[in-house]
C-alpha positions in Angstrom: 42.8 11.4 20.7 39.6 12.8 22.2 38.7 14.3 18.9 39.2 10.9 17.2 36.9 9.2 19.8 34.3 11.9 19.3 34.4 11.6 15.5 34.1 7.8 15.8 31.1 8.2 18.2 29.5 10.7 15.8 30.0 8.4 12.8 28.6 5.3 14.7 25.5 7.2 16.0 24.9 8.8 12.6 24.9 5.3 11.1 22.6 4.0 13.7 20.3 6.9 13.2 20.2 6.4 9.5 19.2 2.8 10.1 16.2 3.9 12.0 14.3 4.6 8.7 11.7 2.0 8.4 8.9 1.2 6.0 6.1 -1.4 6.0 5.1 -2.7 2.5 1.3 -3.2 2.1 -0.2 -4.4 -1.2 -3.9 -4.0 -2.1 -6.4 -5.7 -4.4 -5.3 -9.3 -4.0 -5.2 -11.7 -5.6 -4.3 -9.6 -8.6 -5.4 -6.5 -10.5 -6.9 -6.9 -14.0 -6.6 -10.7 -14.0 -8.8 -10.9 -17.1 -5.9 -9.5 -19.2 -3.8 -12.5 -18.5 -4.0 -16.3 -18.6 -4.2 -18.2 -15.3 -0.6 -19.4 -15.8 0.6 -15.9 -16.4 -1.0 -14.6 -13.2 0.5 -17.5 -11.2 3.9 -16.7 -12.7 3.5 -12.9 -12.1 2.4 -13.5 -8.5 5.4 -15.8 -7.9 7.7 -13.2 -9.4 6.4 -10.5 -7.1 6.5 -12.6 -4.0 10.0 -14.0 -4.7 11.4 -10.5 -5.1 9.9 -9.5 -1.8 11.2 -12.6 -0.1 14.7 -12.0 -1.5 14.7 -8.6 0.1 13.4 -10.0 3.5 10.5 -7.6 3.2 7.5 -8.5 5.4 4.3 -7.7 3.6 0.6 -7.5 4.4 -1.6 -8.1 1.4 -5.2 -6.9 1.4 -7.8 -9.2 -0.2 -11.0 -8.6 -2.3 -12.5 -12.1 -2.5 -14.8 -11.0 -5.3 -11.7 -11.4 -7.5 -11.6 -15.2 -6.9 -14.9 -15.5 -8.9 -15.0 -15.7 -12.7 -18.3 -15.2 -14.5 -20.0 -15.6 -11.1 -18.4 -18.9 -10.4 -15.8 -19.7 -7.7 -12.4 -20.2 -9.4 -10.1 -22.4 -7.4 -7.0 -21.3 -9.4 -7.6 -17.7 -8.5 -8.2 -18.6 -4.9 -5.0 -20.5 -4.7 -3.1 -17.4 -5.7 -3.7 -16.4 -2.0 -2.0 -19.5 -0.9 1.1 -18.4 -2.8 1.2 -15.4 -0.4 0.8 -17.5 2.7 3.3 -20.1 1.5 5.9 -17.3 1.4 5.1 -16.4 5.0 3.2 -13.1 4.2 0.1 -11.9 6.0 -3.4 -11.2 4.5 -5.9 -8.6 5.6 -9.5 -7.6 4.8 -10.0 -5.1 2.0 -13.8 -5.9 1.8 -15.3 -8.4 -0.6 -16.0 -6.1 -3.6 -14.1 -2.9 -2.9 -17.1 -0.5 -2.3 -16.7 3.2 -1.7 -17.7 3.9 1.9 -18.5 7.5 0.9 -21.3 6.4 -1.5 -22.8 3.3 0.2 -24.7 2.9 3.4 -23.0 1.9 6.6 -25.1 -1.3 6.6 -24.1 -2.3 3.1 -20.4 -1.5 3.7 -20.3 -3.6 6.9 -22.0 -6.5 5.0 -19.3 -6.3 2.4 -16.6 -6.5 5.0 -18.2 -9.5 6.6 -18.7 -11.2 3.3 -15.0 -11.3 3.0 -14.4 -13.1 6.3 -15.5 -16.7 6.3 -13.3 -17.9 3.4 -10.4 -15.8 4.5 -10.7 -16.9 8.2 -10.7 -20.6 7.1 -7.7 -20.1 4.8 -5.7 -18.2 7.4 -6.4 -20.7 10.1 -4.7 -23.4 7.9 -1.5 -21.3 8.3 -2.1 -20.6 12.0 -2.8 -16.9 11.2 -5.8 -14.7 11.9 -7.5 -11.8 10.2 -6.1 -8.8 11.9 -5.8 -5.8 9.6 -8.4 -3.8 7.6 -7.6 -1.5 4.7 -10.2 1.0 3.5 -11.0 0.8 -0.2 -10.0 4.2 -1.8 -8.6 5.1 1.6 -12.1 6.4 2.5 -12.9 6.3 6.2 -16.2 8.2 5.9 -17.1 11.7 4.6 -18.8 12.9 7.8 -18.0 12.4 11.4 -20.9 10.2 12.3 -20.1 7.8 9.4 -16.4 7.7 10.3 -17.1 7.2 14.0 -19.5 4.4 13.2 -16.9 2.5 11.2 -14.2 3.1 13.7 -16.4 1.7 16.5 -17.3 -1.4 14.4 -13.7 -2.2 13.5 -12.7 -1.8 17.2 -15.6 -4.1 18.2 -14.4 -6.7 15.7 -10.8 -6.4 16.9 -9.6 -5.1 13.5 -6.6 -2.8 13.3 -7.0 -0.1 10.6 -4.1 -0.1 8.2 -3.1 3.5 7.5 -1.1 4.7 4.6 1.6 7.4 4.7 3.2 7.1 1.3 0.2 7.4 -1.0 0.8 7.6 -4.7 -0.4 7.2 -8.3 1.1 3.8 -8.7 -2.3 2.5 -9.9 -2.1 4.9 -12.8 1.4 3.7 -13.7 0.1 0.1 -13.5 -2.8 0.8 -15.9 -0.3 2.5 -18.3 2.0 -0.5 -18.0 -0.7 -3.0 -18.8 -1.6 -1.0 -21.8 2.0 -0.9 -23.2 2.7 -4.6 -22.4 0.3 -5.4 -25.2 2.5 -3.5 -27.7 5.6 -5.6 -26.9 7.5 -2.3 -27.4 10.4 -2.9 -25.0 11.6 0.7 -25.2 8.3 2.2 -24.0 7.8 -0.6 -21.5 11.1 0.2 -19.9 10.3 3.9 -20.0 7.2 3.4 -18.0 8.9 1.2 -15.5 11.9 3.5 -15.0 9.7 6.5 -14.7 7.7 4.7 -12.1 10.7 4.1 -9.9 11.9 7.7 -10.2 8.3 9.0 -9.4 8.1 6.7 -6.3 11.4 8.0 -5.1 10.2 11.6 -5.4 7.0 10.6 -3.5 9.1 9.0 -0.8 11.2 12.2 -0.4 8.1 14.4 -0.4 6.5 12.4 2.5 9.7 12.3 4.4 9.6 16.1 4.2 6.0 16.2 5.4 6.9 13.8 8.3 9.7 16.1 9.4 7.4 19.2 9.2 4.6 17.5 11.2 6.6 15.5 13.7 10.2 16.9 13.6 11.4 13.5 12.4 10.9 10.8 9.9 8.2 8.4 11.0 7.8 4.7 10.4 6.3 4.9 6.9 3.6 2.7 5.4 3.7 2.2 1.6 0.6 1.4 -0.5 1.0 -0.4 -3.8 -1.1 -3.1 -5.6 -0.7 -6.6 -6.9 -0.2 -6.0 -10.6 2.1 -6.6 -13.5 4.0 -3.4 -13.0 5.1 -4.5 -9.5 5.7 -8.1 -10.6 8.4 -6.7 -12.9 9.6 -3.7 -10.9 9.2 -4.5 -7.2 12.9 -5.4 -7.1 13.9 -2.0 -8.3 11.4 -0.3 -6.0 12.7 -2.1 -2.9 16.3 -1.2 -4.0 15.3 2.4 -4.2 14.0 2.3 -0.6 17.2 0.6 0.6 19.3 3.2 -1.3 17.5 5.8 0.7 18.4 4.2 4.0 15.2 2.2 4.7 14.8 -1.2 6.3 11.6 -3.2 5.7 9.4 -4.0 8.7 6.1 -5.6 9.4 3.0 -3.5 9.6 2.8 -4.4 13.2 6.2 -2.9 13.9 5.6 0.2 11.8 2.4 1.0 13.7 4.2 1.1 17.0 5.3 4.6 16.1 3.4 7.0 18.3 2.5 9.2 15.2 -0.3 6.7 14.5 -2.1 7.9 17.6 -2.4 11.4 16.0 -6.0 12.6 15.7 -7.7 12.4 12.3 -10.7 14.7 11.7 -10.7 14.6 7.9 -14.3 14.0 6.8 -14.2 14.8 3.1 -14.5 12.6 0.0 -10.8 12.4 -0.9 -8.8 9.3 -0.3 -5.5 10.7 1.0 -2.4 9.9 3.0 -2.7 9.8 6.7 0.1 12.4 6.8 -2.2 14.7 4.8 -5.2 13.8 7.1 -3.1 14.8 10.2 -1.9 18.0 8.6 -5.5 19.0 7.6 -6.7 18.2 11.1 -4.0 20.4 12.5 -5.1 23.3 10.3 -2.2 23.3 7.9 -2.7 25.7 4.9 -2.3 25.0 1.2 1.3 26.0 1.2 2.1 23.0 3.5 1.2 20.7 0.6 3.1 22.5 -2.1 5.6 20.5 -4.2 3.9 17.2 -4.1 5.0 15.2 -7.2 2.4 14.5 -9.8 1.9 11.7 -12.3 3.6 12.6 -15.6 1.2 13.5 -18.4 2.4 10.8 -20.8 1.7 8.1 -18.1 -1.8 9.6 -17.7 -2.4 9.3 -21.4 -1.1 5.7 -21.6 -3.4 4.8 -18.7 -6.3 6.7 -20.4 -6.8 8.7 -17.2 -8.3 12.2 -17.4 -5.9 14.7 -15.7 -8.7 17.2 -15.2 
């Protein structure tokens, strides 16, 4: 009897522990990537497809906006702007990703701050209509500054403006898959289109397991993860499969606010180089981890690189 009770307790606690795995979905480059490849109606439909799949999985999402994308040939495009309303109508949140996606490592602090602030008036007005506020900031290219002074200046500015930095733990080459996918959609070759999509899901699962391993090695446990992907055709078609992959691996979907309650996000980050890398990698480098710590990271397949016309060198 005692053994049976112990076994039952073990099974229950094991199930509860498994349910502790959490991930926040964050999506960059709103309203949409490479909009010029598609008609306005196609982008509206693709956005709805993406958001409906997220809603169906009860996945809270924070989308990060570049308002330069709502302009076409230098003119404000209301149809493009209204794509952001689709996100808010579904109950999702929007954050600041700068106006034009500049690279902080290669522009001045003054120009970068100006670009952040250029994104604010229109976004603040829109969010106020939905009783929301502009809370999170996501660094373009995941660059926080390539020297300490520059990084500290940005951190101080964001703190002064009451922004919360949106870190990323599950970094990946999804943007390369997305470029490959856009290129093969033109061919209407359903076999290769499916091949790219299926390879994407398998690759993302290998990335998830890699960063779970890194979490365990750094913190002795799996942390609340933050996933970075983009608003694009690939995810419009495959976000359902991507979310199912996370669920299959024991994850529940939580808001960015909930994910950031994990104490791991208080870990020091002294990475001041040009690379745009995962916060897990930043923390590991700060702690002096050697090259062997990063061994085994999954790489983007060569055929995807070729389809995306990205140089692997």
